[in-house]
C-alpha positions as CSV (number, residue, x, y, z in Angstrom):
1,M,-48.8,34.0,-51.7
2,I,-46.4,37.0,-53.9
3,S,-44.3,37.2,-50.8
4,G,-43.3,33.6,-50.9
5,V,-42.7,34.1,-55.2
6,R,-39.9,36.3,-54.7
7,A,-38.7,35.2,-52.3
8,N,-36.9,31.5,-54.1
9,A,-36.9,33.7,-56.5
10,P,-32.5,33.7,-56.4
11,V,-33.1,29.9,-56.2
12,R,-34.9,30.0,-59.5
13,L,-32.6,32.3,-61.3
14,A,-29.4,30.9,-59.4
15,A,-31.2,27.3,-61.4
16,L,-32.1,28.6,-64.5
17,F,-28.7,30.1,-65.2
18,A,-26.6,27.6,-63.7
19,P,-24.2,26.2,-66.3
20,E,-23.3,30.5,-66.7
21,L,-23.3,31.0,-63.6
22,A,-20.5,27.0,-62.7
23,E,-17.4,28.5,-62.8
24,L,-17.3,31.0,-60.8
25,D,-16.6,31.6,-56.2
26,E,-20.0,31.5,-54.2
27,A,-18.8,35.2,-54.1
28,E,-19.8,36.2,-57.8
29,R,-22.3,33.7,-58.0
30,A,-23.8,35.5,-55.4
31,T,-23.4,39.0,-56.4
32,T,-24.3,38.0,-60.7
33,V,-27.9,36.5,-59.4
34,A,-28.8,39.4,-57.5
35,A,-27.6,40.9,-60.3
36,I,-30.4,39.4,-62.7
37,H,-32.3,39.3,-59.9
38,A,-32.7,43.1,-59.4
39,L,-32.9,43.5,-63.6
40,T,-35.2,41.1,-64.1
41,M,-38.1,42.1,-60.4
42,I,-41.2,43.2,-61.5
43,D,-41.1,47.0,-59.8
44,G,-37.8,47.1,-62.5
45,Y,-40.8,46.4,-65.6
46,M,-43.2,49.0,-63.7
47,N,-41.0,51.2,-63.8
48,L,-40.1,50.8,-67.6
49,V,-44.0,50.5,-68.4
50,E,-44.4,53.2,-66.1
51,R,-42.2,55.8,-66.2
52,H,-40.1,54.8,-69.9
53,H,-43.3,54.4,-71.1
54,L,-42.0,50.7,-73.2
55,D,-44.3,48.2,-75.1
56,D,-44.0,44.7,-74.7
57,D,-41.4,45.0,-77.3
58,G,-39.5,48.0,-75.5
59,I,-39.4,46.3,-72.4
60,A,-38.4,42.5,-73.9
61,G,-35.4,44.6,-75.6
62,V,-34.2,46.0,-72.5
63,Y,-34.4,42.5,-70.5
64,R,-32.3,40.8,-74.1
65,T,-29.6,44.1,-73.9
66,G,-29.0,43.4,-69.5
67,L,-29.1,40.2,-69.9
68,R,-26.7,39.1,-72.9
69,R,-24.3,42.1,-71.2
70,L,-24.4,40.7,-67.8
71,L,-23.0,37.4,-69.8
72,T,-21.4,38.1,-72.4
73,S,-19.4,40.1,-68.6
74,L,-19.8,36.7,-66.6
75,S,-18.0,34.6,-69.3
76,E,-15.1,37.0,-70.5
77,R,-14.6,36.6,-67.0
78,V,-14.8,33.0,-66.7
79,R,-12.8,32.7,-70.1
80,R,-9.6,34.3,-68.4
81,Y,-9.1,31.9,-65.6
82,D,-7.9,28.4,-66.3
83,F,-9.5,25.9,-64.4
84,R,-8.0,22.7,-65.3
């Protein structure tokens, strides 16, 4: 069951972030989904708990910061292109 959930995570993330990913080419879209997936994997969560001793608020802050920076960078790259 868990392996099936993990296998489908990139597909679910791509759907969740579809509006932000829509203007990217296939390679950039795949790289961005991989970055979001890596940021939100359970192993990363456990690292934040066990190694960095963060509580739920600290972990939420890490995720907010990481996703905000990733999506802001993505948004800035998209704005540089003229898609007309």
